[in-house]
Every structure is written in structure tokens, then in C-alpha cells.
C-alpha positions as CSV (number, residue, x, y, z in Angstrom):
1,X,30.0,0.9,12.8
2,X,30.4,4.9,13.2
3,X,28.2,7.7,11.4
4,X,31.6,8.1,9.2
5,X,32.2,4.4,8.5
6,X,28.0,4.5,7.9
7,X,28.6,7.3,5.1
8,X,31.5,5.7,3.6
9,X,29.8,2.5,2.7
10,X,26.7,4.1,1.6
11,X,28.3,6.5,-1.0
12,X,30.7,2.8,-2.3
13,X,27.5,1.6,-2.4
14,X,25.7,4.8,-4.9
15,X,29.0,4.4,-6.8
16,X,28.7,0.8,-7.5
17,X,24.7,1.4,-8.1
18,X,25.8,4.4,-10.9
19,X,27.0,1.9,-13.1
20,X,23.9,0.9,-13.7
21,X,21.7,2.2,-16.5
22,X,18.8,5.4,-15.4
23,X,15.6,3.4,-15.0
24,X,12.7,5.7,-15.8
25,X,9.9,5.8,-14.0
26,X,8.1,3.3,-15.7
27,X,10.8,1.0,-15.3
28,X,10.4,1.9,-11.6
29,X,6.7,1.1,-11.2
30,X,6.9,-1.9,-13.0
31,X,9.3,-3.5,-10.9
32,X,7.2,-2.1,-8.1
33,X,4.6,-4.1,-9.7
34,X,6.8,-6.9,-9.2
35,X,7.7,-6.4,-5.9
36,X,4.1,-6.5,-4.6
37,X,2.8,-9.8,-6.7
38,X,5.7,-11.4,-5.8
39,X,4.9,-10.7,-2.3
40,X,1.3,-11.8,-2.5
41,X,2.7,-14.7,-4.3
42,X,4.8,-15.8,-1.4
43,X,1.2,-15.5,0.5
44,X,-0.6,-17.5,-2.0
45,X,1.7,-20.3,-2.2
46,X,2.1,-20.5,1.3
47,X,-1.1,-21.1,1.6
48,X,-0.6,-24.0,-1.1
49,X,1.9,-25.9,1.3
50,X,-1.0,-25.3,4.5
51,X,-3.7,-27.1,2.3
52,X,-1.9,-29.9,0.8
53,X,-0.4,-30.2,4.3
54,X,3.3,-30.4,2.9
55,X,4.4,-28.1,5.6
56,X,6.9,-30.2,7.2
57,X,7.8,-31.7,3.5
58,X,11.2,-29.7,4.3
59,X,11.2,-30.9,8.1
60,X,14.4,-28.5,8.9
61,X,15.5,-25.4,8.4
62,X,17.5,-24.0,6.4
63,X,18.3,-27.2,5.2
64,X,15.3,-29.4,3.7
65,X,16.9,-32.6,5.2
66,X,19.6,-32.6,8.5
67,X,21.6,-33.6,5.9
68,X,21.0,-32.2,2.4
69,X,20.1,-28.7,1.2
70,X,17.5,-30.2,-1.1
71,X,14.8,-32.5,-1.0
72,X,15.5,-36.9,-0.5
73,X,14.0,-39.8,-0.8
74,X,12.4,-40.5,2.2
75,X,9.6,-43.2,3.4
76,X,8.0,-41.0,6.3
77,X,7.8,-37.8,3.9
78,X,6.6,-37.9,0.6
79,X,8.0,-37.0,-2.3
80,X,5.1,-34.6,-3.5
81,X,5.1,-33.2,-0.2
82,X,8.6,-31.9,-0.4
83,X,8.1,-30.5,-3.9
84,X,5.5,-28.4,-2.8
85,X,7.6,-26.9,0.5
86,X,10.7,-26.9,-0.8
87,X,9.4,-25.1,-4.2
88,X,7.9,-22.1,-1.6
89,X,10.8,-22.0,-0.1
90,X,12.4,-21.4,-4.3
91,X,10.1,-18.7,-4.7
92,X,11.0,-16.9,-1.6
93,X,14.7,-16.8,-2.6
94,X,14.5,-16.4,-6.5
95,X,11.4,-13.9,-6.8
96,X,10.8,-12.1,-3.9
97,X,14.4,-11.5,-2.9
98,X,15.3,-10.8,-6.8
99,X,12.3,-7.8,-6.7
100,X,13.3,-6.8,-3.3
101,X,16.7,-6.1,-4.8
102,X,16.1,-4.8,-8.2
103,X,13.4,-2.1,-6.5
104,X,16.3,-0.8,-3.7
105,X,18.7,-1.2,-7.2
106,X,16.2,1.3,-9.3
107,X,15.1,3.3,-6.8
108,X,19.0,4.2,-5.4
109,X,20.3,4.7,-9.2
110,X,17.7,7.2,-9.8
111,X,18.0,9.3,-6.6
112,X,14.7,8.9,-5.4
113,X,13.1,11.1,-2.3
114,X,14.3,9.6,1.3
115,X,10.6,8.2,1.4
116,X,10.8,6.3,-1.5
117,X,14.2,5.0,-0.5
118,X,12.5,3.9,3.1
119,X,10.0,1.9,1.3
120,X,12.0,0.0,-1.3
121,X,14.6,-0.7,1.6
122,X,12.1,-2.4,4.1
123,X,11.6,-5.4,1.1
124,X,14.5,-7.1,1.2
125,X,14.8,-6.5,5.5
126,X,11.3,-7.7,5.2
127,X,11.6,-10.9,3.2
128,X,15.0,-11.4,5.8
129,X,12.9,-11.3,8.6
130,X,10.0,-13.6,6.8
131,X,12.8,-16.2,5.7
132,X,13.7,-16.3,9.6
133,X,10.2,-17.1,11.0
134,X,9.2,-19.1,8.1
135,X,12.2,-21.6,9.8
136,X,11.2,-20.6,13.2
137,X,7.5,-22.2,11.5
138,X,9.3,-25.6,10.5
139,X,11.2,-25.9,13.8
140,X,8.2,-25.0,15.8
141,X,6.1,-28.1,14.4
142,X,4.0,-26.0,12.4
143,X,2.5,-24.1,15.6
144,X,-1.1,-22.3,14.6
145,X,0.1,-19.1,16.3
146,X,3.7,-18.8,14.5
147,X,1.7,-19.6,11.5
148,X,-0.1,-17.1,11.8
149,X,2.0,-14.4,12.9
150,X,3.9,-15.6,9.2
151,X,0.5,-14.9,7.4
152,X,0.3,-11.5,9.4
153,X,3.4,-10.2,8.3
154,X,3.1,-11.0,4.7
155,X,-0.1,-9.1,4.6
156,X,1.8,-6.4,6.3
157,X,4.2,-6.3,3.3
158,X,1.8,-6.8,1.1
159,X,0.2,-3.0,2.0
160,X,3.8,-2.4,2.2
161,X,4.6,-2.9,-1.5
162,X,0.8,-1.5,-2.9
163,X,1.9,1.7,-1.1
164,X,5.4,1.9,-2.6
165,X,3.9,0.9,-6.4
166,X,1.4,4.3,-5.4
167,X,4.5,6.6,-4.2
168,X,7.3,5.6,-7.2
169,X,4.6,6.7,-9.8
170,X,4.7,10.3,-8.0
171,X,7.3,13.3,-8.5
172,X,9.6,13.5,-5.6
173,X,9.1,17.2,-6.4
174,X,5.5,17.6,-6.2
175,X,3.1,18.2,-3.0
176,X,0.5,16.1,-1.6
177,X,-2.8,17.5,-2.5
178,X,-6.0,15.7,-1.3
179,X,-8.3,14.4,-4.1
180,X,-11.0,13.5,-1.4
181,X,-12.5,15.4,1.7
182,X,-9.9,14.5,4.4
183,X,-12.9,12.8,6.3
184,X,-12.9,10.1,3.8
185,X,-9.3,9.7,4.3
186,X,-9.0,9.2,7.1
187,X,-12.3,6.7,7.4
188,X,-10.2,4.9,4.7
189,X,-7.3,4.4,7.6
190,X,-9.9,3.3,9.8
191,X,-11.1,-0.1,7.6
192,X,-7.5,-0.7,7.2
193,X,-7.1,-1.1,10.7
194,X,-10.2,-2.9,10.9
195,X,-9.4,-5.3,8.2
196,X,-6.0,-6.1,10.4
197,X,-8.7,-7.3,12.9
198,X,-10.4,-9.3,10.0
199,X,-7.2,-10.6,9.0
200,X,-6.2,-11.5,12.7
201,X,-9.4,-13.3,13.5
202,X,-8.9,-15.1,10.3
203,X,-5.7,-16.4,11.4
204,X,-7.5,-17.4,13.8
205,X,-9.8,-19.4,12.3
206,X,-7.7,-21.6,10.4
207,X,-5.2,-22.3,13.1
208,X,-9.0,-23.9,14.3
209,X,-9.7,-25.2,11.0
210,X,-9.4,-28.3,9.1
211,X,-5.8,-27.6,7.1
212,X,-3.2,-28.2,10.0
213,X,-0.7,-28.2,7.0
214,X,1.0,-31.4,7.5
215,X,-0.7,-35.3,7.8
216,X,2.7,-37.3,9.1
217,X,2.0,-36.4,12.5
218,X,-1.0,-34.0,12.9
219,X,-1.4,-35.2,16.8
220,X,1.7,-33.4,17.1
221,X,0.9,-29.8,16.0
222,X,-0.3,-27.4,18.4
223,X,-3.6,-26.2,17.2
224,X,-6.4,-23.4,18.4
225,X,-8.9,-25.6,20.7
226,X,-11.7,-23.2,20.6
227,X,-15.2,-23.2,18.8
228,X,-14.5,-22.3,15.0
229,X,-18.4,-21.5,14.4
230,X,-17.6,-18.7,17.4
231,X,-14.0,-17.8,15.7
232,X,-16.0,-17.7,12.2
233,X,-18.7,-15.2,13.9
234,X,-16.3,-12.6,15.1
235,X,-14.6,-13.0,12.1
236,X,-17.6,-12.3,9.8
237,X,-18.6,-9.4,12.1
238,X,-15.4,-7.6,11.8
239,X,-15.6,-7.9,8.0
240,X,-19.5,-6.7,8.1
241,X,-17.2,-3.7,10.1
242,X,-14.9,-3.1,7.6
243,X,-17.9,-3.1,4.7
244,X,-19.7,-0.6,7.1
245,X,-17.0,1.7,7.0
246,X,-16.4,1.2,2.9
247,X,-20.0,2.3,2.3
248,X,-19.2,5.3,4.4
249,X,-16.1,6.4,2.5
250,X,-18.1,5.4,-1.0
251,X,-21.1,8.0,-0.2
252,X,-18.7,10.8,1.0
253,X,-16.5,10.2,-2.3
254,X,-19.7,10.5,-4.6
255,X,-21.6,13.5,-2.7
256,X,-18.7,15.6,-2.0
257,X,-15.5,16.8,-4.0
258,X,-13.5,13.8,-5.3
259,X,-11.4,12.8,-8.3
260,X,-12.7,10.4,-10.8
261,X,-9.5,8.0,-9.9
262,X,-10.7,8.2,-6.7
263,X,-13.6,7.3,-7.0
264,X,-12.9,4.4,-9.8
265,X,-10.8,3.1,-6.9
266,X,-13.6,3.1,-4.2
267,X,-15.3,0.9,-7.0
268,X,-12.5,-1.6,-7.2
269,X,-12.2,-1.7,-3.7
270,X,-16.0,-2.5,-3.2
271,X,-15.9,-5.2,-5.7
272,X,-12.4,-7.2,-4.7
273,X,-13.8,-7.1,-1.1
274,X,-17.6,-8.3,-2.4
275,X,-15.6,-11.6,-3.9
276,X,-13.5,-12.3,-0.9
277,X,-16.7,-12.0,0.9
278,X,-18.3,-14.5,-0.8
279,X,-15.0,-16.8,-1.2
280,X,-15.1,-16.5,2.7
281,X,-19.5,-17.5,2.6
282,X,-19.2,-20.6,0.2
283,X,-16.2,-21.3,2.2
284,X,-17.7,-21.9,5.6
285,X,-20.7,-23.6,3.8
286,X,-19.0,-26.2,2.0
287,X,-16.1,-27.3,5.0
288,X,-13.3,-25.5,3.9
289,X,-12.2,-26.6,0.4
290,X,-8.5,-26.5,-0.2
291,X,-9.2,-24.6,-3.5
292,X,-11.3,-22.2,-1.6
293,X,-8.9,-21.9,0.7
294,X,-6.1,-20.4,-1.6
295,X,-8.1,-18.3,-3.6
296,X,-9.3,-16.3,-0.3
297,X,-5.7,-15.8,0.9
298,X,-5.2,-14.5,-3.0
299,X,-8.8,-12.2,-2.2
300,X,-7.1,-11.3,0.8
301,X,-4.4,-10.0,-0.6
302,X,-6.0,-8.3,-3.4
303,X,-8.3,-6.2,-0.6
304,X,-5.3,-5.4,1.1
305,X,-3.3,-4.4,-1.4
306,X,-6.7,-2.4,-3.4
307,X,-6.9,-0.7,0.5
308,X,-3.6,0.6,0.2
309,X,-3.6,1.8,-3.5
310,X,-7.1,3.7,-2.3
311,X,-6.0,5.4,1.1
312,X,-2.0,6.7,-1.4
313,X,-4.6,7.6,-4.1
314,X,-6.5,9.7,-2.3
315,X,-4.0,12.9,-1.0
316,X,-1.0,12.1,-4.4
317,X,2.3,14.1,-4.5
318,X,1.5,16.4,-8.0
319,X,3.6,19.4,-9.5
320,X,2.7,22.2,-11.8
321,X,-0.4,21.4,-14.4
322,X,-0.8,18.6,-12.9
323,X,-2.0,19.5,-9.5
324,X,-5.9,19.5,-9.4
325,X,-6.8,19.8,-5.8
326,X,-9.5,19.1,-4.7
327,X,-11.2,21.1,-2.5
328,X,-11.5,19.4,0.7
329,X,-14.8,19.2,3.1
330,X,-13.5,19.1,6.9
331,X,-16.0,16.5,8.0
């Protein structure tokens, strides 16, 4: 499509969107929060599918069965597995898609800055990608690395949704003002990179663990054949590294110039990360019970979101009298 055609299409889209009521910033932020919660919800319900062994409750994709869009009575697939897997697909369609579309319409109608528009458009685009990846997961028979990739993409979307949640609340005419020492913000970015490694290591533990995702033909599922204690040790060391970086950030924030908002957020991140680590430890020593797996995924989404929010609040956009910039201390 040529640039001229693209401009015509987009102008037509804007004319249609302008028939909608003009949303306030509060409304936009509420929708952005719904987007964030929906992205986390799809990850959590995905873990429910896995631990209940319902991953192949709908053995085909995009239909549930070859000749049916919805579950059918089957001797090979118990009805509750079908209900859980089909329900997870419905959540993706009705909640994630609806929220993704709503935030695009809201920020477009409000004519928000380009940055916000880009983050908003990532939501429906990523949802489409996740749908296809979910289909590949089913069609490959729950291969551990495809399931892991599906989870990691969900984690990335939680980070992006949390970033959008913060940015929607900021004034488009504002300028970025530091509210913490620049080195502290760079360390939070480093903690995010370490957290990505933590999540990747967690995926390998799950890939070798007891929850294969399907009990119908567990022997046919591609699993990671590696030592679970060794994988868990790597995972744990990376978690310790994440905490070490956070503690350095906390020390800098409390002895340096930082806003009260940033200090409060650092506390929240430490508390959430601590609770998540405790769940992980209990999970390991209790042979990975299903409920704790679900809570662990929910905890991971919380840590991701809170870390992303902390990173953004260290350098928010402010205007006029709202500007209360911190005199940053380099190093």
C-alpha cells in the first residue's frame, strides 16, 4: 500500500473515531489498567490450562475440533479439559481483544502523542501474534519450547502494558524530568534485563517439570530432558542477582535525591518480588503443587508490571507547576 493510500485510510479511521465521546485522561488510564490486567490474566489462565492438563482440551486450532468451533462430547478428551482450554481461548478473544481495541480507540480519539499511540497499537498487534503462537503451541503438541515462548511473549506484553498505563497518565506537552539519580534508573533497566533471564530460566524449569500440560498422551509431548535441581539452581541464582540490583537501587534512592513516589514504588517492587520468591521456594520444596504454579505466574506478572512502572516513574513527563525535578546525582 502506498503512503498516499495509507494516509487516506488513516484519515478515514480518524473520522470514524471522532464520532466517539472524547475520553478523559482518567478514562484512558482506566482502560489502560484493564489492558494491563487482561494481559496478566491471559498468562494466569494459561498456567491454569497447563497445571490442569487441559492443554489439548481443544486438540486443534483455530477450531476446538476439526469439525467444530466449540467443544464436543468425546471419550478421548474429558469435558472439563475442553471447558478450561476453550475458556482460555474465549478470554483471549473477548477480554484481551476488547481491551486492546478500546485503548487504541481512546488514545486515538484523544489525539494523544505519538509515543502513546505506538504503545496502544502494540496491544492488538501482539494479541494477534499471541493467538497465532497459541495455535502453534496446540498444533505442535505442547512442545515445551513453544509453550515457553508463548509465556515469555505474555511477560513482554505485561511490561509494555504497564508502560502504557504510566504514559497515558502523563501530559503530552510535558518534558521528561528525572525523579531519581540517572544511575538508579539505569540499574532498574538492568534489573529488567536480569528479570528476563530469570523468566527464561523459569521456562526451562517448567519445561522439565511435572506439569506437561496434557494427560491424554503425556508420552508424546516434547519435554526438556535436563536436571530440574540444576535448572532450579540457575533460576535461583538469577533471582538473587535481580534482588542484588534492586537493593543497590533502594540504597541509592534513599541516600540520594529521589521523589517520594519513587521511594514508595521501590518498596512495592521489593515486597512483591520478595513474596514471589517465597512462593517459588515453597513451590520447589513441595513438589510444585498446581495452585502454587498459578500463584507463581501471577506473581511474575506483578513483579514485571511493578518493575516497569518503577522504571517509568523515575523519569516522568511533567509540565508547568507540576515540574518538581530532582537534582540528579550522577553515579
